[in-house]
matplotlib code that plots the C-alpha trace (Angstrom):
import matplotlib.pyplot as plt

x = [-61.7, -59.4, -58.4, -56.1, -55.7, -53.5, -52.3, -48.5, -47.7, -49.0, -49.6, -52.6, -51.9, -54.0, -53.4, -56.5, -56.0, -58.6, -58.9, -60.8, -58.3, -54.9, -54.5, -52.8, -52.7, -51.3, -52.0, -50.4, -52.5, -55.2, -52.5, -51.7, -47.8, -47.6, -49.6, -49.3, -50.9, -50.1, -51.4, -49.0, -48.7, -46.9, -46.0, -44.0, -44.5, -41.9, -42.9, -41.2, -43.4, -44.0, -41.3, -38.5, -38.4, -38.6, -41.4, -42.6, -45.8, -45.4, -49.0, -48.9, -51.4, -51.0, -51.4, -52.6, -55.3, -56.2, -56.1, -54.5, -51.8, -50.2, -47.0, -45.9, -42.4, -41.0, -37.1, -37.0, -38.9, -42.4, -44.8, -48.2, -49.7, -52.9, -55.0, -58.1, -60.0, -59.6, -63.1, -63.7, -67.0, -66.1, -65.8, -64.7, -61.9, -59.2, -61.1, -61.8, -58.4, -57.1, -59.9, -58.9, -55.2, -55.9, -58.1, -55.4, -52.6, -55.1, -55.3, -51.6, -51.0, -53.9, -52.0, -48.7, -49.7, -51.2]
y = [14.1, 11.4, 12.2, 10.3, 11.3, 9.9, 10.9, 10.7, 11.4, 15.0, 15.8, 15.4, 14.9, 15.3, 14.7, 15.6, 14.9, 15.8, 13.0, 15.9, 19.0, 17.2, 19.2, 17.7, 19.9, 18.2, 19.9, 19.2, 20.0, 22.0, 24.1, 23.7, 23.1, 21.5, 22.5, 21.1, 20.0, 16.2, 14.5, 11.4, 8.1, 9.5, 12.3, 13.2, 15.8, 16.4, 18.1, 18.9, 17.6, 19.3, 17.3, 18.9, 15.5, 14.8, 13.5, 12.3, 11.3, 9.6, 9.1, 6.4, 4.8, 1.4, -0.3, -3.5, -2.8, 1.0, 1.8, 5.1, 4.3, 6.8, 5.7, 7.7, 7.8, 9.4, 9.8, 7.3, 4.9, 3.7, 4.2, 4.0, 2.6, 4.0, 2.9, 4.0, 3.0, 5.4, 6.7, 8.2, 10.2, 11.7, 8.4, 10.9, 13.1, 12.1, 12.4, 15.7, 16.9, 15.8, 17.9, 20.8, 20.3, 20.0, 23.3, 24.9, 23.6, 24.6, 28.4, 28.6, 27.4, 29.7, 32.5, 32.1, 31.7, 35.3]
z = [91.2, 92.8, 96.3, 98.7, 102.3, 104.8, 108.5, 108.7, 112.2, 112.8, 109.3, 107.4, 103.8, 101.0, 97.2, 94.7, 91.2, 88.2, 85.8, 83.8, 83.8, 84.9, 87.9, 90.8, 94.3, 97.4, 100.9, 104.4, 107.0, 104.6, 103.3, 99.4, 99.3, 95.9, 92.4, 89.0, 85.6, 84.6, 82.0, 82.0, 83.4, 86.9, 88.7, 91.8, 94.8, 97.3, 100.6, 104.2, 107.1, 110.1, 111.7, 109.1, 107.5, 103.5, 102.2, 98.7, 97.0, 93.7, 91.8, 89.1, 86.8, 87.1, 83.4, 84.1, 86.3, 85.0, 89.1, 90.4, 93.3, 95.4, 97.1, 100.1, 101.2, 104.4, 104.2, 101.0, 102.7, 101.6, 104.1, 102.4, 99.3, 98.6, 95.7, 94.0, 90.9, 88.0, 87.3, 84.2, 84.1, 80.8, 78.3, 75.5, 77.4, 75.5, 71.9, 73.1, 74.6, 71.1, 69.1, 71.4, 70.8, 66.8, 66.4, 68.5, 66.1, 62.8, 64.2, 64.7, 61.6, 59.9, 61.6, 60.7, 57.0, 57.3]

ax = plt.figure().add_subplot(projection="3d")
ax.plot(x, y, z, "-o")
ax.set_aspect("equal")
plt.show()
């Protein structure tokens, strides 16, 4: 689990991203305001802050450094750029995900043949 935390004016923003399940959750002042599954190289979370202004969090995987970067924008202006190295506690995660997907496809194929 990778966690980015940032205090923006009166709001405490937290973005949690699971490198195993792909689940991303964003919290403002402890309240979840966004949740999504993501297995891609980037994702975006939009929100409204306590002061009523729009903010966006962009989560990116830098291909050259293999680090996760969280860019925080307030009213389309970059406020912060947080970096955390990508940690892979399960080195065979991608292989396991592909195996599960393959098994699911085979099961669907077998069920359609019956």
